[in-house]
TIFISE-432429 format. One record per residue (C-alpha): y, z, x; residue number from 1. Coordinates in pm, whole numbers, plus 50000, padded with zeros to 5 digits. Each point is the difference from the previous one (the first is absolute). Layout:
BEGIN
[[Y, Z, X], NUM];
...
//
This chain:
BEGIN
[[52896, 23917, 21120], 1];
[[49799, 50320, 50066], 2];
[[49644, 49966, 50118], 3];
[[49721, 50086, 49754], 4];
[[49880, 50356, 50052], 5];
[[49628, 50073, 50038], 6];
[[49851, 50350, 50012], 7];
[[49687, 50002, 50217], 8];
[[49726, 50261, 49975], 9];
[[49751, 50029, 50285], 10];
[[49716, 50255, 50000], 11];
[[49843, 50138, 50314], 12];
[[49714, 50223, 50107], 13];
[[50102, 49955, 50367], 14];
[[49663, 49831, 50043], 15];
[[50115, 49654, 50118], 16];
[[50283, 50052, 50250], 17];
[[49992, 49651, 50151], 18];
[[49971, 49823, 49665], 19];
[[50266, 50219, 49844], 20];
[[50242, 49938, 50285], 21];
[[49954, 49626, 49947], 22];
[[50045, 50035, 49624], 23];
[[50324, 50191, 50041], 24];
[[50134, 49769, 50270], 25];
[[49950, 49692, 49783], 26];
[[50148, 50185, 49702], 27];
[[50313, 50091, 50194], 28];
[[50033, 49636, 50112], 29];
[[50043, 49880, 49640], 30];
[[50327, 49820, 49937], 31];
[[50193, 49909, 49686], 32];
[[49929, 50332, 49827], 33];
[[50138, 50351, 50011], 34];
[[49708, 50237, 50067], 35];
[[49947, 50365, 49918], 36];
[[49671, 50132, 50133], 37];
[[49793, 50305, 49918], 38];
[[49701, 50088, 50218], 39];
[[49767, 50238, 49818], 40];
[[49753, 50209, 50199], 41];
[[49703, 50046, 49769], 42];
[[49884, 50340, 50121], 43];
[[50180, 49966, 50333], 44];
[[50342, 49982, 50161], 45];
[[50080, 49632, 50069], 46];
[[49978, 49930, 50371], 47];
[[50195, 49673, 49991], 48];
[[50324, 49990, 49800], 49];
[[50270, 49733, 50037], 50];
[[50355, 50113, 50064], 51];
[[50181, 50074, 49670], 52];
[[49673, 49991, 49804], 53];
[[49903, 50290, 49779], 54];
[[49684, 50188, 50102], 55];
[[49796, 50215, 49763], 56];
[[49712, 50231, 50083], 57];
[[49748, 50068, 49725], 58];
[[49794, 50317, 50059], 59];
[[49679, 49821, 49903], 60];
[[49876, 49645, 49956], 61];
[[50082, 49923, 49637], 62];
[[49853, 49652, 50017], 63];
[[50172, 49666, 50024], 64];
[[50146, 49967, 49647], 65];
[[50143, 50353, 49990], 66];
[[50139, 49967, 50352], 67];
[[50173, 49675, 49910], 68];
[[50148, 50160, 49689], 69];
[[50142, 50285, 50208], 70];
[[50168, 49752, 50233], 71];
[[50140, 49790, 49715], 72];
[[50136, 50311, 49829], 73];
[[50160, 50127, 50322], 74];
[[50182, 49671, 50055], 75];
[[50126, 50009, 49642], 76];
[[50166, 50333, 50077], 77];
[[50183, 49856, 50302], 78];
[[50290, 49845, 49819], 79];
[[49966, 49704, 49768], 80];
[[49639, 49870, 49990], 81];
[[49947, 49650, 50135], 82];
[[49919, 49723, 49755], 83];
[[49671, 49939, 50180], 84];
[[49725, 50217, 50143], 85];
[[49767, 49874, 50270], 86];
[[49676, 50181, 50073], 87];
[[49868, 49944, 50352], 88];
[[49665, 50092, 50151], 89];
[[50048, 50150, 50344], 90];
[[49777, 49734, 50157], 91];
[[50161, 49698, 49832], 92];
[[50256, 49792, 50186], 93];
[[50273, 49745, 49923], 94];
[[49941, 49685, 50207], 95];
[[50358, 49878, 49943], 96];
[[50335, 50180, 49967], 97];
[[50081, 49842, 49662], 98];
[[49696, 50114, 49800], 99];
[[50171, 50264, 49786], 100];
[[50301, 49777, 49934], 101];
[[49768, 49720, 49889], 102];
[[49807, 50236, 49771], 103];
[[50325, 50111, 49838], 104];
[[50097, 49635, 49956], 105];
[[49665, 49935, 49829], 106];
[[50064, 50295, 49768], 107];
[[50339, 49855, 49909], 108];
[[49842, 49661, 49932], 109];
[[49738, 50164, 49772], 110];
[[50195, 50256, 49796], 111];
[[49705, 50081, 49772], 112];
[[49795, 50114, 50299], 113];
[[50013, 50377, 50048], 114];
[[49827, 49964, 50336], 115];
[[49968, 49736, 50269], 116];
[[49698, 49984, 50226], 117];
[[49992, 49819, 50336], 118];
[[49681, 49842, 50127], 119];
[[49821, 50247, 50222], 120];
[[49808, 49858, 50295], 121];
[[49830, 50126, 50310], 122];
[[50192, 49993, 50330], 123];
[[49898, 49634, 50035], 124];
[[50249, 49911, 49720], 125];
[[49721, 49811, 49821], 126];
[[49706, 50214, 49889], 127];
[[50045, 50148, 49653], 128];
[[49699, 50194, 49868], 129];
[[49929, 49951, 49633], 130];
[[50086, 50363, 49920], 131];
[[50357, 49937, 50122], 132];
[[50063, 49717, 49755], 133];
[[50149, 50155, 49686], 134];
[[49832, 49773, 49747], 135];
[[49645, 49916, 49889], 136];
[[50012, 49637, 50114], 137];
[[50022, 50068, 50371], 138];
[[49891, 49667, 50147], 139];
[[50349, 49898, 50110], 140];
[[50190, 50297, 50144], 141];
[[50287, 49770, 50093], 142];
[[50077, 49921, 49633], 143];
[[50284, 50207, 49845], 144];
[[50011, 50102, 49637], 145];
[[50005, 50271, 49738], 146];
[[49769, 50293, 50071], 147];
[[49876, 50299, 49799], 148];
[[49907, 50243, 50277], 149];
[[50134, 50076, 50347], 150];
[[49914, 50082, 50361], 151];
[[50164, 50342, 50011], 152];
[[50087, 50035, 50369], 153];
[[50241, 49703, 50024], 154];
[[50182, 49957, 49671], 155];
[[50362, 49975, 49882], 156];
[[50066, 50167, 49662], 157];
[[50315, 50024, 49792], 158];
[[50103, 50364, 49996], 159];
[[50086, 50014, 49629], 160];
[[49662, 49855, 49902], 161];
[[49817, 50232, 50240], 162];
[[50169, 50308, 49856], 163];
[[49947, 49889, 49640], 164];
[[49629, 49950, 50067], 165];
[[49969, 50352, 50140], 166];
[[49940, 49892, 50358], 167];
[[49660, 50011, 50165], 168];
[[49718, 50200, 49841], 169];
[[50006, 50317, 50212], 170];
[[49645, 50112, 49923], 171];
[[49835, 49678, 50121], 172];
[[50031, 50108, 50367], 173];
[[49878, 49660, 50121], 174];
[[49893, 49666, 49842], 175];
[[50103, 49808, 49687], 176];
[[50343, 50160, 49967], 177];
[[50142, 49647, 50030], 178];
[[49799, 49874, 49703], 179];
[[50113, 50300, 49797], 180];
[[50369, 49954, 50084], 181];
[[49985, 49623, 49946], 182];
[[49856, 50046, 49650], 183];
[[50275, 50246, 49912], 184];
[[50267, 49764, 50132], 185];
[[49855, 49716, 49795], 186];
[[50003, 50223, 49693], 187];
[[50377, 50037, 50046], 188];
[[50024, 49623, 49956], 189];
[[50016, 49916, 50372], 190];
[[49775, 49782, 50215], 191];
[[49910, 49995, 50368], 192];
[[50060, 49720, 50251], 193];
[[49787, 49901, 50300], 194];
[[50230, 49852, 50265], 195];
[[49720, 49839, 50197], 196];
[[50235, 49823, 50238], 197];
[[50119, 50334, 50137], 198];
[[49744, 50155, 50233], 199];
[[49949, 50352, 50129], 200];
[[49734, 50117, 50244], 201];
[[49740, 50276, 49977], 202];
[[49687, 50084, 50202], 203];
[[49686, 49852, 49844], 204];
[[49849, 50334, 49899], 205];
[[49734, 50065, 49735], 206];
[[50054, 50249, 49713], 207];
[[49648, 50132, 50058], 208];
[[50126, 50157, 50324], 209];
[[50113, 50289, 49778], 210];
[[49712, 50230, 49905], 211];
[[50157, 50058, 49657], 212];
[[50032, 49630, 49914], 213];
[[49720, 49954, 49747], 214];
[[50051, 50331, 49821], 215];
[[50379, 49973, 49968], 216];
[[49993, 49630, 49913], 217];
[[49758, 50067, 49714], 218];
[[50185, 50311, 49881], 219];
[[50335, 49825, 50001], 220];
[[49867, 49702, 49807], 221];
[[49914, 50240, 49718], 222];
[[50348, 50150, 50019], 223];
[[50170, 49659, 49994], 224];
[[49811, 49922, 49680], 225];
[[50076, 50333, 49837], 226];
[[50367, 49998, 50102], 227];
[[50085, 49644, 49901], 228];
[[49755, 49829, 49765], 229];
[[49994, 50004, 49621], 230];
[[49709, 50220, 49889], 231];
[[49773, 49716, 49877], 232];
[[50010, 49836, 50345], 233];
[[49903, 50304, 50205], 234];
[[49620, 49982, 49941], 235];
[[49995, 49626, 50070], 236];
[[50201, 50045, 50321], 237];
[[49772, 50277, 50125], 238];
[[49690, 49797, 49916], 239];
[[50132, 49701, 50197], 240];
[[50084, 50212, 50304], 241];
[[49684, 50210, 49988], 242];
[[49795, 49681, 49995], 243];
[[50201, 49842, 50283], 244];
[[49972, 50318, 50208], 245];
[[49625, 50018, 49945], 246];
[[49957, 49640, 50114], 247];
[[50207, 50065, 50313], 248];
[[49796, 50313, 50071], 249];
[[49681, 49793, 50003], 250];
[[50142, 49802, 50291], 251];
[[50210, 50261, 50178], 252];
[[49881, 50343, 49887], 253];
[[50222, 50285, 49887], 254];
[[49860, 50029, 49648], 255];
[[49987, 50379, 50003], 256];
[[50359, 50038, 50120], 257];
[[50124, 49749, 49743], 258];
[[49811, 50177, 49722], 259];
[[50148, 50329, 50112], 260];
[[50345, 49845, 49985], 261];
[[49948, 49862, 49649], 262];
[[49887, 50342, 49881], 263];
[[50293, 50171, 50169], 264];
[[50242, 49753, 49847], 265];
[[49864, 50042, 49650], 266];
[[49996, 50380, 50025], 267];
[[50360, 50007, 50124], 268];
[[50145, 49725, 49787], 269];
[[50192, 50228, 49764], 270];
[[50204, 50136, 50287], 271];
[[50150, 49654, 50037], 272];
[[50310, 49886, 49814], 273];
[[49878, 49760, 49734], 274];
[[50249, 49724, 49920], 275];
[[49794, 49716, 49847], 276];
[[50147, 49655, 50039], 277];
[[50106, 49797, 49703], 278];
[[49763, 49733, 49872], 279];
[[50271, 49750, 50084], 280];
[[49964, 50107, 50364], 281];
[[49625, 49945, 49980], 282];
[[50066, 49645, 49885], 283];
[[50264, 49942, 50269], 284];
[[49766, 50122, 50275], 285];
[[49721, 49781, 49866], 286];
[[50229, 49697, 49987], 287];
[[50106, 50074, 50360], 288];
[[49638, 49972, 50113], 289];
[[49884, 50360, 50012], 290];
[[49884, 50151, 49673], 291];
[[50010, 50380, 50039], 292];
[[49620, 50023, 49977], 293];
[[49954, 49867, 50356], 294];
//
């Protein structure tokens, strides 16, 4: 019986040579799957490329979603596309050689799931920050189950569902592209699955290390709403997130950057592809524990 084929897309800025070397080494050590790998240099020529992997050089940094789309498209042109795509951050590592095979097995056990998410932990194999748990009820990161969003940098996605959803939202550049894609996958009738018993490792970094975090996060929230929500829900969604952002700003600052992002998002919303989800999808997301207003 042939091994399941997985197309892997890894982005690089050549900014983490040690971490990227570890990521690629643990990727190449995966067993039980047939791998095709594309390393995409986002505004650079990739410095580390595995033997037989495809390397692409983008003339400028297009952002994470657009760079991933380029890699996924390139692999689709190299013969028959694999059934599964795996998107890998260049500082994430596989602690065991059977991780990808186990994720594929989970996908086969949950055929309605368009994507399967491992549990992401720090290098200690234990610590899972709340932002890495792809559900609202985050008190037990070790509990598997259906999920309505995703952690974008370590996720297995069915190729046919990914293509039908239009891939990642190119214009987002960074932040919330996983929420956007998950909502579009759910609107196709799929679900997502959190395989909490399968761990991957990632440095315990903070999103605020990026100077653009607050502005882009706020802007992209507006775009998620405009792209995916039925029109009557958009004002309610933006009110909820504006209020939540204001409360966080009281404690952590960043109000001006967030406000700038909201304004930028609203001004540029019509440049986004609007594909409002069906009301049935709204009900399904709500029943799954995450109404699309939060």
